[in-house]
N, C-alpha and C positions, 0 to 999 in steps of 0.2 A: 347456923353456920357463922364462922368468923372470917372476916376479911383481913388479909395482910399483903404487904407490897414486896415484890421480888425485883431486885435490880439486876439488869443484864447490860452487856456492852452494846454500843451502837451497832457494831457489826452483827451481833447475834440478833438484835431487834430487827435489823434489815432482812436477815435470813428468815426470821419468823413471819415477817410481813409478806413474804412470797407465798405463804400458805394461809390465806384469809379464812378458809373453810375450817381450819383446825381450832378447836376449843382449847386454848393454851392453859386456861385455868384448870380444866379437867386433866390435861397432861401433867401439870405440876402436882395436882392433888393425888393422882394415882402413883406418881413416882415417889412422893413423900410417904404415902401409905406403904408402898412396897419397901422403902428404906427403913421405916420404923419397924416393920415386921421382921426384917433381916437383923436389925439391931436387937430386938427382943428375943428372937429365936434364930440363931445363926444357921440352923439346918432347915431347909425348905420342907414344908409339910405336904408331901406327895404320897399317894398310894398308887399301886400298880396291880393290874389284873391281866393274866395271860388269856387271850381269847382263843387262839388256835395256832397250829403250826403246819406248814405244808412244804413239800419239796417240788421244785419245778426246774426247768431248763432255762438258763440265761443265754440266749442266742448271741448277744453282743459280746460277752466275755468267753463264750465257749466252755462254760462250767455249770455243774449243778448248783442250784441255789436253794438254801433253806430260808424260809420266811416265817418269823415268829411275830404274830400280831398281838400287840400289847395296848391296853387302855391305861392312860395316866389320869388320875383324878387330883386336881389341885384343891387341897383343903384350906388354902389361905383365902383371906378376904380381899386380896389384891392380885391383879394379873402379874405373871412372872414370865421371864424369857428363859426357856430351856437352852442351855449352851451345848451340852453333849452328854452322851451316855456311854460308859464303858460297861461291857457285859460279857458274861461267860454262860454257856449253855452246857449242862451236864445231862447225860442220858442215864436214867436210873431204872432198874427193874421195879415193877409196881408192887411186888410182894416184899422183897428184902431190902429195897432201896440200894441195891448194889450198883456201883458205877460201871457203865459199859464204855464210856468215852465221852468226848465233848469238844467244844469249839469256843473260840473267843472272837469278839468283834467290837466294833465301835459304831455309834450313831452320832453323826457329826452335823446334823441339820438343826439350824435355829428354829425353834417352835414357840409361839406364844401360847401360854397356858392360861386360860381365862379363869378368874376367881370363881371357885365353887363349881367348876365345870369339868367335864372329861374330854380327853383328846385321844384319838386312836393313832398309833404309829406302827410302822413295820420295821422290825429289826431283821437285817439280812446277813447271811453268811454264805461263803462260797467254799465249801469243803473240797478237799482232794477227793476225786471220784473213787479211787481204790479204797481210801479210808472209809468213805461213806458206805461202800458196799460191804466191807469187812464188818463195820459197826452194825449195819442192818442185818447181816447174816447171824449175828449174835443175839438178836432180839426174837423172842419166841411168843410174846403176848403183848397186849396193850402196856405201854410203858409211860414213865413220867419224865417230863423235861423240867429240870431245875434251873431257873434263870436267876443269876446273881447280877444285880444292877448297881452301878454307881452313877447317879444322875447329878450333873453340875448345873446349877441355876445362877444366872447372872445376878451379881449383887450379894450372894450368900457365900460366906467364907467356907462353910462346910458342905460337902455333897450329901445327897439323900441316898442312903445305902439300904437296899431292900433285897429280899429273896422271895421269889414266887414260884409256884409249882403248877403244872398243867398236865393232864393226861392226853396221850396221843393214841388213837386206835391203830393197832398193828397192821390190819389189812389195808387200810387207807394209806398208811405210811409206805408199806412195801410196794404197793401199786404205783405210787408217785415216784419212789426211788427207781423202780424198774423202768418207768417211762423216761425219767431224766437220764439214766445211764444208757438207755438205747439211743437217745439223742446224742449223748457224749460219744458213743462208739461210731455213729454215723458221721459225726462232725470230724472226728480225729482219725477214723479209719482203723481203730484197734480191733483185735479179735474179740469176739463176744465171750465173756466168761460164763461160768455156770449160772443158769437162771435162778433168780431169787424165788424161794418157795414161800407161799403164804400159808400159815397154819390153818387147819380146818377146825 
């Protein structure tokens, strides 16, 4: 290891002294390491895996909610701070990959991604109830969710752009949609449309 001196203002030193438990040498080392990686590769090295997707009812907003659970793997040797994720979700048939519809959303929570570790997050969408039912009625078998992600990481000029796929069982999806729409009808007092059918 090599020692070097960092000069800070008196005001900053006074603020640092308020936190004697912090190892400031480690803080500087990690930030320098992260900065060097961003300079050497302006795009953060992240991988994504889709774990599962579910439909539920959001009592607070009075809307159906789609939750897509995603695992992020930080392939870097330094911790990074996830700033935000812009994403779209497309529903594709499992055989022909024909598009049936989709949604767009944003994940705006700061998350620290530890070096060489994975972090699980939940991407949420609140689709229009009528559109959700129309989309679900067009699905006849287990289908594919195509998730296109634009992940922005603090300190990196370029975002990490990825596309991942995941299969969703049709019977589970339709049961969850049916339950969410029943809650929607009770909450808003709308007439019940034709019941969703689950293929046998």
